[in-house]
N, C-alpha and C positions, 0 to 999 in steps of 0.2 A: 504494500500500500504506500502511496506517495507521502512524503513528509508533511505536506500541507493538508492532508485529509483529516477531517474531524468526524467523530462519532457523536450523534445526538440521540439521547435516550428520551423517548416520549411515552405517553400513556399506552399507545398501541404498538409499541415495538421499537426497533432501531432503524435509523436510516444513515447511509453513508453520504456525507455531503462534501463532494470535491469542490474546492474553491471557497468553502465557507470560511476557512481560516483566513484566506486573503480578504474576504469581505469584512470579517471582524477587524482585521488589521487596518483596513482603510477607515472604518467607522470609529474604532477605538484605539487610536495610535498610542495612547499613553499606557495601554495595558502591559503588565509584565508577564512574560511567558513562564516565569518561575514561581509565581504565587498560586496557591491552591484555590479552586472554586468547588464548593460542595454542592450547591443547588441553585437552580433557577426557580423562583417561586412558582407556585400553582402548577401549570401543565408541564412545561419542559423541566426535566430533572437536572441535567447538567450538560455542559458543552466542553469537551476536552480535546485539545490538540495533541497529536501524537508527538510533537516536538516539545511539548510543555503543557502547562495548565494556565488557563486565563484567570486573571484576578477575580476573586469571589465578589468583590465590591461592585462589579458591573452586572451581576446576575439579573437584577430586575430590568435593567435596560436591554440586556440581551433577550430576555423573555418578551419584552414589548416589541422588539425589532423582528424577532423570529417567531411570533405568536402562531403563525400558520403551521409550524412543525408539530404542534400538539394534536392536531386533528387530521392532518393529511400531509403526505410528503410534498415538498415543493416540486415544481416542474423539473428541476435538475436533479432531484433525488432519486436514488434507486433503492427499493425496499431490500433490506438485508435479512436473511433468514437466521434467526437466533432464538433462543429460549431464555426468557427472563422472568423470574418469579413475580407474581402479582404484588407481593408485599414490598419488594424492592422498588417497584414502580409507583406504588401508591403512597409511600411514606415521604413526606416533605421534611426537610431538615428545619429545625426551629432555631430562632434567634432571640436572645434576651439581652436587653441593656440593663446593666447594674450600676447603681449610683451609691457612693459611700462618703459620708461626712460625719461620722460619729465622734471623732476626736479632732486631730490636727492634720488628717490626710483627706484631700479632696480627690476622689478616684471615680473613674467611669470605665466601663469595658463592655464590649459586645462579645457574647459567647454563644457557640452553637451547642446543640444537644449531643454532639460527638465529643465535646470538651475542647474544641478548638477556639483559641482566642483570636477573634478577627480584628479587633481594634482595642487599644487600651491607652488611657492617658491618666497621669497621676501628678498631683502637686503636693509636696510635703512641706509643712511649715516649720520643720525642725530647726533650721538655722535661724529663723526669725525669733522663735520662742527661746532659743538658747541664750539670747541676750538678756532675757528677763529671768533666767534660772528656772523656768517652768512654763507650762502652758497657761496663757491668759485667755479665759473663755471669750471675752469681748473681742479680742484681737483675732482669735480663731474664727469666730463667726464672720467678722468683716472680711477676712481672707477667703473664707468659703464662698461668700456672696460675690466677691470679685472674680473668683476663679472657676466657679462651677459651670458657667456657660461655656467657657473656653475648653474646659476639660471634657465635657460631654461632646461638644462639637468636634474636638480633635479625635476622640475615640470613634465617633461615627464616620469621620473622614477617613481614618485609617482602615476601617472596615469597608469603606466605599459604599455605604448604605444610606438610605434615607429612613426617616422614622416610620414610613409606610411599610418598610421591609421587616420591621420588628414584629414579634408575636406578643411581647409584653414588656413592661418596664418594672424592674425591681429596685427597691430603695431601702436602705437601712433606716428604720424608724425607732429602734430600741435595741439594747440600752446604750447609754453614752452621755456625752456632755449635752445638756438641753439646748444651749444656744447653737451648737454645731449641728445637732440632729434636726433642729427646726429648718435650717437652710436646705438640707438634702430632702427632707420630707416634703416641704412645700414645693420645691422645684420638681421633684419626681411626680407628685400628684398633679401639678399644673401641666406637666408634659404629657402625662397619661390622658388627662381630660381633653387637652387641646388636639391630641393626635387620635383620640378615640381608641387607645390601646388599653388592655387590662392592666391593672396595677397590682403589684405583689409586695406587700410590706414584709420586710426582712428583719429577723432577730440577729443582731450582730454576732453573737456567740455561736448560734447555730451555723451561720455562714462559715466561721472559722473551723468548726468541727467537721463540716461536710466538704470542705475544699479538697481534701485528700481523695475523695471519690471521683474527682475530675481527672486525676493523674494516676490513680492506683485502683485496682479491683478490690474494693473493700465492701463487704456485704454486711447488712444489719443482722443482729445487733453487735455493738462493739463498745469498748471502754474508751473514754476520751479524757485527756488532761489538757485543759485550756489555760494557758499562762500568758499574761500580757501585762501592760502597764496599768490596767484598770481592773483586771480580773484574775482569779485563780480558782478553777473549778475542776472537780472530778465528776463526770457525768456518764451515764449509760445511755447510748443512742439506740433506742428500740426501732425507730422508724423516722421518716422525715419530720413528723410533728409529734413524736412521743419521746420524752426525755425524762430521766430520773437523776436527781442530784444526790451524789454519794458523799461529797465533801466540798466545802468552799471556804474562802478566807473570811475571818471574822473582823479583819481590820484592813491592812494594806495588801497590795498585790506585789508579786515578785519584781515586776518591771519597775514599779514605783520605788521599791526598796533599793534596787540597783541604781536607778537614776539619782536618788537622793544621797545614796552612799558615795557615788561618784562626785556629786556636787560638794559634799563635805570634804572629800579628799582633794578637791580642787584639780581634778584631772584635766579639766579644760585648759589649764595653764601649761600642760605638757604639750608641746607642739604637735607630736604625732597623734594626739587625741583631741585636738582642738575642734575638729568638725564631727567627731563621733558622738553618738548618743551615750548616756551614762552606762548602759548595759554593754554596749560595744567596747567602750573604753576599759571597763573592768575586765571583760573577757580578754581583750588584747594584752593588757599588762599582766594578767594572772598567769599567762603562759610562761613568764619568766620568774614567777614567784613560787614560794613554798606554801601549799595549801594547809599545812599544819603549823605554820609559824605562830599564828595567833588563835586563841581558843574563843569560839563564839558559843552562846547558849543554844541548846536544842529546843526549839519551840514545841509546845503541846506534848511533851514526852510523857506527861502523866495521864493523858487522855487516850482512851481506846476508841478513837474514831478517826475520821479522815479529814478533820478540819485543819485549815491552814492559818498561820499567823506569822506576819513578817515584821510587825512593829518592834518586837523585841530585838530582832537582828539589826534593824535600822538604828535603834537607839544604842546598841552595842558598838556598832562601827563609829558612831559619833563619839562615844566615851573613849574608845581606844585611840581615836585620832586626836582628841583633845589632850589626853594624857601624854601621847608621844610628841605632840607639838610643843607642849610645855617642857618635856624632857630634852628635846633637840633645840629648843628656843627658836621655833619656826614662827615667823611673823609675815603678815601681808599675804601676798599671793604665792609664796614659796611652797614647795611640795615636799612632803616627808621623804627621806632617803629610802625608807623601807616600804614605800607605797605599793610596790609590786607584790610583796608578801601579804600586805593587808588585802589587796584585791583578790589574790589567790585564796586566802583563808575565808574571806567574805563570800566569794563565789562558791566555795566548797560547802559552807554552812547552808546557804540557800538551796543548793543542789541536794544536799543530804536531806533537808526537810521535804523537798518535792518527791524525792525517791522513796522515802519512808512512808509518807502518806499514800502515795500511789501503790506501794507494796501492800498496805493494809486494805486498800480498795480492791485489789485483786483477790485477796483472801475473802473479803466480804462477798464478792461476786461468786467465788467458788462455793462458799457455804450456802448461799441462797440460790445457787444454780441458775444464775441470770444470763450466762453465756454458754452456748454449746461448746463442748470440748474441742471440736474441730474449728471453732471460730474465736479462739482466744487472741484478740487483737487489741492493741493499745494505739490510739491515734493521739499524737501530740501536736498541738497547733497554737497559734497566737504569736505575738512578737517575740516573747522570750524563748520560744521554740527554735529561734534562729541560732541560739547559743549552742555551739558544737560540744562544749564541755558537758552541758546538761543533757544533750542528746546522747552522748556516749555513756553517761551514767545510767540513763534510762534504758539504753540498749543492754547494759549488763544486767539490769533488773529483769528485763524481758527474757533474756537468755536463761536466767536463774529460775523464772517462774513458768517457762514454756509459752510465753506470749510472743506474738509477732509485733514489731514496732513499725509504725508507719508515720512519716512526717511529710507534710507538703514541702516543696522546694522553699528555701528561705524567702524568696521573693513573694511567695504566696502566704507566708506566715504573718507578715505585717499587714496592716489595714490596706485594702485595695478594692477596686471596683470589680475585679475578676471573681472574687469569692462571692460577692453579692449577686452578680449575674448568674453564677453557677447555682447558688442556693435558690434563686428565682427559677432556674431551669428545673431543678429537682422538684420544686413545688408545682411548677406548670405541668410536668409529666405526671405527677401524682394527683393533679387538680385539687390541691388543698391550699387554702389561703390565697386563692387568686380572686381578685375583685373585678367584676365587670360593670356593676351598677354605678352610675354617676354619684348617687347619694352615698353609697358605701365608700367610695373613694374619697369623697369630700369629708366624710366623718373620721377618716384615719388621723390619729394624733400621735406625736412622738412621745416616748416614755423614757425618762432618764434611768429608771430602775425597773427591771422586769425579770422575774425568775425564768429560767429556761425550761423548767418542768417541775414535777412533783419532788418534794424534798424527803429523802430517805435517811437523813442524818440521824434522826432519833433511833431508827431501826439499827443503824450501824453502831451507835453508841450502846444500845441495849444488848447487842450481840457480844460486846466486850472482846474485840479482836486482839489477839496477842501474836507477836512475831517471834518465833524461836531464834531465828538467826538473821540479822540484817545483812543485806548485800553490801559488799565492800567495792569501792571504785576509786 
């Protein structure tokens, strides 16, 4: 077959279209031959060149231009004898736009039901808030309002799609910073109403937990550890919309503890750490430090449940730093000479707490028979899951307990539009939580606090879990 021959799949079979490639080339000169196209909406399924694949973004325009292919072969077409299953011909690929503004990240992405990211845009406010020593809600809101239109437009442009090509719009509405959530919620609702698309409200932590299913084959049910700057949760994922809380933090989150510890240690004054987040800086310096140089308290060691607490560790690093600064006569912006050892010891203490509480959660799951023996899976997600030291420790725990560890790629662990779009896709396919009615969409409000599911903490506590031997890492 000649190099410029295309195969066009239609409802009624296949046709070989000589010269179609050249016709497309004339009409769509800007198309890349190396980007993938999954589907032309409605009738025509896809158009693929033997020498490459045409950009997915032009799918709708190709459909409009070659609409006749859906019902009859054009005059220059020759019917090709082949057998194609009805299911493969009748299934259209779906597209969801996801919007994220729960904290200090403005994100948007278009994702297909195959898990392919067609377009993505992301604006992170980290460097701006770094000047203030923490996230300022009013500043975060203003930056979201300034950037959200640009971020969404860029994601759609990368996908080469119009809003009419989308199946639905998904937006984070809970939980998170109220001012930040309000921007994304209002924008997403307005966009859905103006384009006539269904609206899918998204729970931020559900999105983190389910992102791994976009890149790995992970079946329900499974255990999840969600760790970020604002959350620390151990939950059991039964299905798309059924979750059980096994343990959660009673005060601070691990990401917050890392960031505030880094701030107290003045890690920003170290040139190599100047542009890093607090957690990144601690992980970076800890590589060269001794994790046993300083002793930190073990949180919740008296309690036989899976509850987290990081405030004690945060206060401990503050006390240790103050004492050492007095000892070394450190003033102003100077950094302690033993800062690497402090970082390593602090990171070790936080990791030990995460590992031990997760170990107890696994024992609880086993006693209550909440996971099938063949499906012992731990998913770890959230911004803190980017920490490779923590991942390695959890991998040792999983090897010890017979679990499989799954983590999304680091890029997908932090807040982003991709995870929101994928959670929207999961809900769309299950047809749960999808809003079609105008009044239903208008009635959606953001929620700063919102439990992910039923709380089993009391049952865990009553069971009185004991661990005979802790995992060493």
